[in-house]
C-alpha positions as CSV (number, residue, x, y, z in Angstrom):
1,M,-0.7,113.7,-8.1
2,T,0.2,112.5,-4.6
3,D,0.7,108.7,-5.1
4,K,4.4,108.1,-4.6
5,G,4.4,105.1,-7.0
6,K,2.9,107.2,-9.8
7,I,5.3,110.1,-9.2
8,K,8.2,107.6,-9.4
9,E,6.8,106.2,-12.6
10,L,6.3,109.7,-14.1
11,N,9.8,110.7,-13.1
12,Q,11.1,107.6,-15.0
13,R,9.1,108.5,-18.0
14,I,10.5,112.1,-17.9
15,D,14.0,110.7,-17.7
16,E,13.4,108.5,-20.8
17,V,11.8,111.4,-22.8
18,L,14.7,113.7,-22.0
19,Y,17.3,111.1,-23.0
20,Y,15.7,109.5,-26.0
21,E,13.5,112.3,-27.5
22,W,14.7,115.7,-26.3
23,G,18.5,115.0,-26.2
24,P,19.9,118.3,-27.5
25,I,23.5,117.1,-27.2
26,G,22.7,114.0,-29.1
27,V,24.2,111.3,-26.8
28,S,21.2,108.9,-26.6
29,D,23.4,106.2,-28.1
30,E,25.9,106.5,-25.3
31,P,24.8,104.7,-22.1
32,C,27.5,106.5,-20.0
33,A,25.9,109.8,-20.9
34,R,22.5,108.9,-19.3
35,A,23.3,110.8,-16.1
36,E,23.6,114.1,-18.1
37,Y,19.8,114.1,-18.7
38,S,18.8,112.3,-15.5
39,S,20.1,115.2,-13.5
40,Y,17.3,117.4,-14.9
41,T,14.4,115.1,-14.3
42,M,13.4,116.4,-10.8
43,T,13.4,120.0,-12.0
44,I,11.2,119.1,-15.0
45,L,9.0,117.0,-12.8
46,K,8.0,120.0,-10.8
47,Y,6.7,121.8,-13.9
48,V,5.0,118.7,-15.3
49,L,3.1,118.3,-12.0
50,K,1.9,122.0,-12.4
51,E,0.8,121.1,-15.9
52,D,2.1,124.3,-17.4
53,L,3.2,123.6,-21.0
54,N,5.1,126.9,-21.4
55,Q,6.9,126.6,-18.1
56,I,8.1,123.1,-19.1
57,A,9.3,124.3,-22.5
58,N,11.0,127.4,-21.0
59,Q,12.8,125.2,-18.4
60,L,14.0,122.9,-21.2
61,S,15.3,126.1,-23.0
62,K,17.0,127.3,-19.9
63,I,18.8,123.9,-19.5
64,E,19.9,124.0,-23.2
65,T,21.3,127.6,-23.0
66,G,22.4,127.8,-19.3
67,S,23.7,124.3,-18.5
68,M,24.7,123.0,-21.9
69,G,25.7,126.2,-23.6
70,L,23.6,125.5,-26.7
71,S,21.1,127.5,-28.6
72,T,17.5,126.5,-28.0
73,D,15.0,124.8,-30.2
74,K,11.7,126.2,-28.9
75,E,9.5,124.2,-31.2
76,R,11.1,120.9,-30.1
77,N,10.8,122.0,-26.5
78,L,7.1,122.6,-26.9
79,T,6.7,119.2,-28.5
80,V,8.6,117.5,-25.7
81,A,6.6,119.5,-23.1
82,Q,3.4,118.3,-24.6
83,R,4.7,114.7,-24.6
84,L,5.5,115.0,-20.9
85,L,2.1,116.2,-20.1
86,D,0.6,113.4,-22.1
87,Y,2.6,110.9,-20.0
88,K,1.5,112.6,-16.8
89,H,-2.1,112.0,-17.8
90,A,-1.4,108.4,-18.8
91,V,0.3,107.7,-15.5
92,E,-2.6,109.3,-13.6
93,E,-5.1,107.1,-15.4
94,G,-3.0,104.0,-14.8
95,L,-2.1,103.5,-18.5
96,K,1.2,101.8,-19.3
């Protein structure tokens, strides 16, 4: 994917998925906490563009354990990783 508009849209979708669906610290009802997840979108975007499900899930796990000090939920991370890849394909195809 090289279209800057599509990359921007994909980045926005990643931000939303991380905040509303992944959310390991459970703050999706706190608007002030949005930046906590937004800070990870560019890192996750790199792996989504590579389309490697396991790399995405592993990166989510690293964020949980390394940055947040939490235990990881590998099953949830794989589910979220698949959702992100689904969004990537939807953006590529021009689906909203």
